[in-house]
OpenMM code with the backbone's topology and positions (N, CA, C; nanometers):
from openmm import Vec3, app, unit

residues = "UNK UNK UNK UNK UNK UNK UNK UNK UNK UNK UNK UNK UNK UNK UNK UNK UNK UNK UNK UNK UNK UNK UNK UNK UNK UNK UNK UNK UNK UNK UNK UNK UNK UNK UNK UNK UNK UNK UNK UNK UNK UNK UNK UNK UNK UNK UNK UNK UNK UNK UNK UNK UNK UNK UNK UNK UNK UNK UNK UNK UNK UNK UNK UNK UNK UNK UNK UNK UNK UNK UNK UNK UNK UNK UNK UNK UNK UNK UNK UNK UNK UNK UNK UNK UNK UNK UNK UNK UNK UNK UNK UNK UNK".split()
positions = [
    Vec3(1.5962, 2.1914, -1.3974),
    Vec3(1.4607, 2.1592, -1.3593),
    Vec3(1.4380, 2.0084, -1.3610),
    Vec3(1.4965, 1.9402, -1.4535),
    Vec3(1.4810, 1.7956, -1.4607),
    Vec3(1.5304, 1.7277, -1.3335),
    Vec3(1.6416, 1.7749, -1.2802),
    Vec3(1.6956, 1.7174, -1.1578),
    Vec3(1.5971, 1.7352, -1.0425),
    Vec3(1.5300, 1.8488, -1.0375),
    Vec3(1.4317, 1.8758, -0.9348),
    Vec3(1.3152, 1.7771, -0.9444),
    Vec3(1.2676, 1.7519, -1.0660),
    Vec3(1.1587, 1.6556, -1.0840),
    Vec3(1.1997, 1.5161, -1.0393),
    Vec3(1.3234, 1.4781, -1.0672),
    Vec3(1.3722, 1.3475, -1.0228),
    Vec3(1.3763, 1.3416, -0.8710),
    Vec3(1.4161, 1.4494, -0.8062),
    Vec3(1.4197, 1.4532, -0.6598),
    Vec3(1.2810, 1.4362, -0.6013),
    Vec3(1.1831, 1.5007, -0.6624),
    Vec3(1.0446, 1.4884, -0.6152),
    Vec3(0.9970, 1.3447, -0.6295),
    Vec3(1.0286, 1.2806, -0.7421),
    Vec3(0.9886, 1.1414, -0.7624),
    Vec3(1.0512, 1.0499, -0.6586),
    Vec3(1.1783, 1.0731, -0.6254),
    Vec3(1.2467, 0.9912, -0.5249),
    Vec3(1.1814, 1.0102, -0.3893),
    Vec3(1.1520, 1.1345, -0.3537),
    Vec3(1.0877, 1.1620, -0.2248),
    Vec3(0.9509, 1.0958, -0.2202),
    Vec3(0.8715, 1.1095, -0.3277),
    Vec3(0.7394, 1.0468, -0.3305),
    Vec3(0.7507, 0.8952, -0.3230),
    Vec3(0.8485, 0.8377, -0.3937),
    Vec3(0.8679, 0.6937, -0.3901),
    Vec3(0.9050, 0.6489, -0.2491),
    Vec3(0.9953, 0.7205, -0.1842),
    Vec3(1.0361, 0.6849, -0.0480),
    Vec3(0.9198, 0.6999, 0.0491),
    Vec3(0.8389, 0.8030, 0.0312),
    Vec3(0.7222, 0.8231, 0.1172),
    Vec3(0.6219, 0.7095, 0.0983),
    Vec3(0.5971, 0.6733, -0.0261),
    Vec3(0.5036, 0.5653, -0.0545),
    Vec3(0.5559, 0.4325, -0.0004),
    Vec3(0.6853, 0.4086, -0.0158),
    Vec3(0.7474, 0.2882, 0.0377),
    Vec3(0.7307, 0.2817, 0.1899),
    Vec3(0.7508, 0.3942, 0.2561),
    Vec3(0.7320, 0.4007, 0.4012),
    Vec3(0.5889, 0.3701, 0.4422),
    Vec3(0.4927, 0.4184, 0.3651),
    Vec3(0.3517, 0.3913, 0.3956),
    Vec3(0.3188, 0.2442, 0.3761),
    Vec3(0.3751, 0.1837, 0.2719),
    Vec3(0.3524, 0.0413, 0.2510),
    Vec3(0.4145, -0.0402, 0.3638),
    Vec3(0.5327, 0.0004, 0.4107),
    Vec3(0.5956, -0.0676, 0.5244),
    Vec3(0.5110, -0.0521, 0.6506),
    Vec3(0.4554, 0.0675, 0.6704),
    Vec3(0.3670, 0.0914, 0.7853),
    Vec3(0.2448, 0.0012, 0.7776),
    Vec3(0.1888, -0.0121, 0.6590),
    Vec3(0.0728, -0.0980, 0.6395),
    Vec3(0.1074, -0.2446, 0.6638),
    Vec3(0.2226, -0.2884, 0.6166),
    Vec3(0.2652, -0.4269, 0.6418),
    Vec3(0.2810, -0.4537, 0.7915),
    Vec3(0.3374, -0.3586, 0.8633),
    Vec3(0.3536, -0.3744, 1.0085),
    Vec3(0.2178, -0.3797, 1.0776),
    Vec3(0.1261, -0.2939, 1.0365),
    Vec3(-0.0086, -0.2939, 1.0932),
    Vec3(-0.0749, -0.4295, 1.0732),
    Vec3(-0.0686, -0.4812, 0.9524),
    Vec3(-0.1332, -0.6090, 0.9231),
    Vec3(-0.0631, -0.7261, 0.9916),
    Vec3(0.0680, -0.7166, 1.0096),
    Vec3(0.1418, -0.8233, 1.0784),
    Vec3(0.1026, -0.8320, 1.2254),
    Vec3(0.0659, -0.7192, 1.2826),
    Vec3(0.0289, -0.7151, 1.4247),
    Vec3(-0.1211, -0.7231, 1.4475),
    Vec3(-0.1978, -0.7349, 1.3423),
    Vec3(-0.3439, -0.7417, 1.3532),
    Vec3(-0.3876, -0.8826, 1.3914),
    Vec3(-0.5100, -0.8936, 1.4437),
    Vec3(-0.5630, -1.0285, 1.4676),
    Vec3(-0.5596, -1.1078, 1.3372),
    Vec3(-0.5150, -1.2327, 1.3425),
    Vec3(-0.5028, -1.3129, 1.2199),
    Vec3(-0.6367, -1.3297, 1.1485),
    Vec3(-0.6320, -1.3171, 1.0176),
    Vec3(-0.7502, -1.3436, 0.9354),
    Vec3(-0.7033, -1.3697, 0.7927),
    Vec3(-0.7821, -1.4449, 0.7177),
    Vec3(-0.7452, -1.4694, 0.5772),
    Vec3(-0.7344, -1.3381, 0.4987),
    Vec3(-0.8222, -1.2424, 0.5284),
    Vec3(-0.8207, -1.1150, 0.4568),
    Vec3(-0.6939, -1.0359, 0.4848),
    Vec3(-0.6486, -1.0374, 0.6092),
    Vec3(-0.5239, -0.9685, 0.6436),
    Vec3(-0.4055, -1.0315, 0.5713),
    Vec3(-0.4044, -1.1624, 0.5651),
    Vec3(-0.2952, -1.2327, 0.4972),
    Vec3(-0.2961, -1.2025, 0.3474),
    Vec3(-0.4141, -1.2037, 0.2867),
    Vec3(-0.4246, -1.1716, 0.1437),
    Vec3(-0.3782, -1.0278, 0.1190),
    Vec3(-0.4215, -0.9354, 0.2030),
    Vec3(-0.3804, -0.7958, 0.1887),
    Vec3(-0.2288, -0.7834, 0.2014),
    Vec3(-0.1704, -0.8529, 0.2992),
    Vec3(-0.0240, -0.8481, 0.3168),
    Vec3(0.0477, -0.8981, 0.1913),
    Vec3(-0.0007, -1.0061, 0.1331),
    Vec3(0.0623, -1.0599, 0.0122),
    Vec3(0.0584, -0.9580, -0.1013),
    Vec3(-0.0552, -0.8911, -0.1178),
    Vec3(-0.0672, -0.7920, -0.2252),
    Vec3(0.0186, -0.6680, -0.1966),
    Vec3(0.0255, -0.6268, -0.0716),
    Vec3(0.1084, -0.5112, -0.0350),
    Vec3(0.2559, -0.5447, -0.0582),
    Vec3(0.2986, -0.6642, -0.0191),
    Vec3(0.4382, -0.7040, -0.0419),
    Vec3(0.4705, -0.7060, -0.1912),
    Vec3(0.3774, -0.7548, -0.2706),
    Vec3(0.3985, -0.7579, -0.4148),
    Vec3(0.4042, -0.6156, -0.4710),
    Vec3(0.3131, -0.5299, -0.4275),
    Vec3(0.3128, -0.3901, -0.4732),
    Vec3(0.4423, -0.3214, -0.4336),
    Vec3(0.4915, -0.3523, -0.3139),
    Vec3(0.6164, -0.2919, -0.2657),
    Vec3(0.7325, -0.3295, -0.3573),
    Vec3(0.7340, -0.4533, -0.4040),
    Vec3(0.8405, -0.4981, -0.4953),
    Vec3(0.8310, -0.4294, -0.6303),
    Vec3(0.7113, -0.3986, -0.6742),
    Vec3(0.6885, -0.3382, -0.8056),
    Vec3(0.6912, -0.1856, -0.8020),
    Vec3(0.6990, -0.1269, -0.6850),
    Vec3(0.6802, 0.0173, -0.6676),
    Vec3(0.7719, 0.1018, -0.7542),
    Vec3(0.8983, 0.0723, -0.7566),
    Vec3(0.9922, 0.1535, -0.8326),
    Vec3(0.9632, 0.1559, -0.9810),
    Vec3(0.9031, 0.0506, -1.0324),
    Vec3(0.8733, 0.0423, -1.1747),
    Vec3(0.7459, 0.1188, -1.2107),
    Vec3(0.6652, 0.1549, -1.1094),
    Vec3(0.5390, 0.2260, -1.1313),
    Vec3(0.4533, 0.1503, -1.2327),
    Vec3(0.4506, 0.0203, -1.2204),
    Vec3(0.3869, -0.0647, -1.3194),
    Vec3(0.2379, -0.0853, -1.2945),
    Vec3(0.1725, -0.1357, -1.3956),
    Vec3(0.0318, -0.1716, -1.3840),
    Vec3(0.0154, -0.2830, -1.2813),
    Vec3(0.1157, -0.3693, -1.2693),
    Vec3(0.1112, -0.4781, -1.1693),
    Vec3(0.1036, -0.4203, -1.0292),
    Vec3(0.1808, -0.3157, -1.0019),
    Vec3(0.1784, -0.2507, -0.8714),
    Vec3(0.0396, -0.1932, -0.8446),
    Vec3(-0.0167, -0.1256, -0.9420),
    Vec3(-0.1503, -0.0679, -0.9263),
    Vec3(-0.2548, -0.1763, -0.9019),
    Vec3(-0.2431, -0.2878, -0.9729),
    Vec3(-0.3356, -0.3992, -0.9533),
    Vec3(-0.3210, -0.4557, -0.8126),
    Vec3(-0.1974, -0.4747, -0.7670),
    Vec3(-0.1753, -0.5270, -0.6315),
    Vec3(-0.2348, -0.4341, -0.5262),
    Vec3(-0.2209, -0.3038, -0.5450),
    Vec3(-0.2784, -0.2098, -0.4490),
    Vec3(-0.4305, -0.2155, -0.4504),
    Vec3(-0.4891, -0.2303, -0.5682),
    Vec3(-0.6349, -0.2419, -0.5766),
    Vec3(-0.6823, -0.3706, -0.5087),
    Vec3(-0.6119, -0.4800, -0.5304),
    Vec3(-0.6473, -0.6058, -0.4644),
    Vec3(-0.6296, -0.5954, -0.3133),
    Vec3(-0.5286, -0.5235, -0.2698),
    Vec3(-0.5086, -0.5016, -0.1255),
    Vec3(-0.6236, -0.4188, -0.0689),
    Vec3(-0.6686, -0.3171, -0.1427),
    Vec3(-0.7838, -0.2365, -0.0969),
    Vec3(-0.9070, -0.3247, -0.0786),
    Vec3(-0.9292, -0.4133, -0.1747),
    Vec3(-1.0445, -0.5033, -0.1667),
    Vec3(-1.0324, -0.5950, -0.0453),
    Vec3(-0.9149, -0.6522, -0.0257),
    Vec3(-0.8945, -0.7428, 0.0879),
    Vec3(-0.9090, -0.6694, 0.2207),
    Vec3(-0.8518, -0.5488, 0.2315),
    Vec3(-0.8606, -0.4766, 0.3588),
    Vec3(-1.0041, -0.4350, 0.3889),
    Vec3(-1.0845, -0.4123, 0.2869),
    Vec3(-1.2238, -0.3741, 0.3114),
    Vec3(-1.3040, -0.4875, 0.3729),
    Vec3(-1.2483, -0.6076, 0.3687),
    Vec3(-1.3172, -0.7261, 0.4224),
    Vec3(-1.2600, -0.7738, 0.5554),
    Vec3(-1.1623, -0.7010, 0.6100),
    Vec3(-1.1046, -0.7396, 0.7393),
    Vec3(-1.2088, -0.7159, 0.8477),
    Vec3(-1.2327, -0.8180, 0.9283),
    Vec3(-1.3366, -0.8107, 1.0313),
    Vec3(-1.3008, -0.7147, 1.1445),
    Vec3(-1.1742, -0.7098, 1.1831),
    Vec3(-1.1327, -0.6220, 1.2930),
    Vec3(-1.1449, -0.4763, 1.2470),
    Vec3(-1.2372, -0.4041, 1.3094),
    Vec3(-1.2701, -0.2681, 1.2662),
    Vec3(-1.1497, -0.1747, 1.2708),
    Vec3(-1.0738, -0.1779, 1.3789),
    Vec3(-0.9592, -0.0878, 1.3925),
    Vec3(-0.8544, -0.1157, 1.2855),
    Vec3(-0.8258, -0.2423, 1.2628),
    Vec3(-0.7285, -0.2791, 1.1596),
    Vec3(-0.7774, -0.2361, 1.0232),
    Vec3(-0.9043, -0.2643, 0.9936),
    Vec3(-0.9609, -0.2268, 0.8634),
    Vec3(-0.9534, -0.0759, 0.8421),
    Vec3(-0.9947, 0.0001, 0.9419),
    Vec3(-0.9953, 0.1468, 0.9316),
    Vec3(-0.8532, 0.2006, 0.9139),
    Vec3(-0.7588, 0.1518, 0.9933),
    Vec3(-0.6206, 0.1991, 0.9830),
    Vec3(-0.5578, 0.1616, 0.8487),
    Vec3(-0.5849, 0.0402, 0.8024),
    Vec3(-0.5311, -0.0032, 0.6733),
    Vec3(-0.5884, 0.0816, 0.5598),
    Vec3(-0.7174, 0.1078, 0.5646),
    Vec3(-0.7798, 0.1893, 0.4605),
    Vec3(-0.7268, 0.3323, 0.4628),
    Vec3(-0.7031, 0.3857, 0.5816),
    Vec3(-0.6472, 0.5206, 0.5931),
    Vec3(-0.5098, 0.5277, 0.5274),
    Vec3(-0.4254, 0.4278, 0.5530),
    Vec3(-0.2918, 0.4260, 0.4927),
    Vec3(-0.3029, 0.4139, 0.3405),
    Vec3(-0.3881, 0.3238, 0.2923),
    Vec3(-0.4036, 0.3077, 0.1474),
    Vec3(-0.4545, 0.4362, 0.0821),
    Vec3(-0.5435, 0.5062, 0.1481),
    Vec3(-0.5956, 0.6313, 0.0936),
    Vec3(-0.4908, 0.7413, 0.0938),
    Vec3(-0.3892, 0.7285, 0.1779),
    Vec3(-0.2865, 0.8331, 0.1855),
    Vec3(-0.1804, 0.8190, 0.0762),
    Vec3(-0.1875, 0.7107, 0.0003),
    Vec3(-0.0930, 0.6930, -0.1101),
    Vec3(-0.1234, 0.7960, -0.2190),
    Vec3(-0.0272, 0.8288, -0.3010),
    Vec3(-0.0489, 0.9293, -0.4055),
    Vec3(-0.1718, 0.8994, -0.4888),
    Vec3(-0.2427, 1.0058, -0.5266),
    Vec3(-0.3724, 0.9914, -0.5952),
    Vec3(-0.3626, 0.9184, -0.7287),
    Vec3(-0.2478, 0.9233, -0.7948),
    Vec3(-0.2384, 0.8529, -0.9215),
    Vec3(-0.2341, 0.7025, -0.9032),
    Vec3(-0.2274, 0.6568, -0.7806),
    Vec3(-0.2312, 0.5135, -0.7502),
    Vec3(-0.3715, 0.4678, -0.7187),
    Vec3(-0.4603, 0.5607, -0.6825),
    Vec3(-0.5954, 0.5224, -0.6434),
    Vec3(-0.6813, 0.5022, -0.7656),
    Vec3(-0.7725, 0.4069, -0.7548),
    Vec3(-0.8627, 0.3849, -0.8678),
    Vec3(-0.9947, 0.4515, -0.8399),
] * unit.nanometer
topology = app.Topology()
chain = topology.addChain("A")
for resn in residues:
    res = topology.addResidue(resn, chain)
    for name in ("N", "CA", "C"):
        topology.addAtom(name, app.Element.getBySymbol(name[0]), res)
């Protein structure tokens, strides 16, 4: 059973990593703005911390949520928020 739990964690980690990569690509292709750049920096930092499941990763994701909520481009903001909301619930504040 322990091996099964580890497999689930790996799958969830890979899924979350993929979502963060999707979000980084979205923000890289969005109209330039200070908020998009700040969000990208926090997402990149969270991506680096992801495997450790650390408080730093959670903080970076929360800061990214705050930054994305201030993106002026409606489509980018909505898509970024949708991706952030799709992350596992234990990451959401």
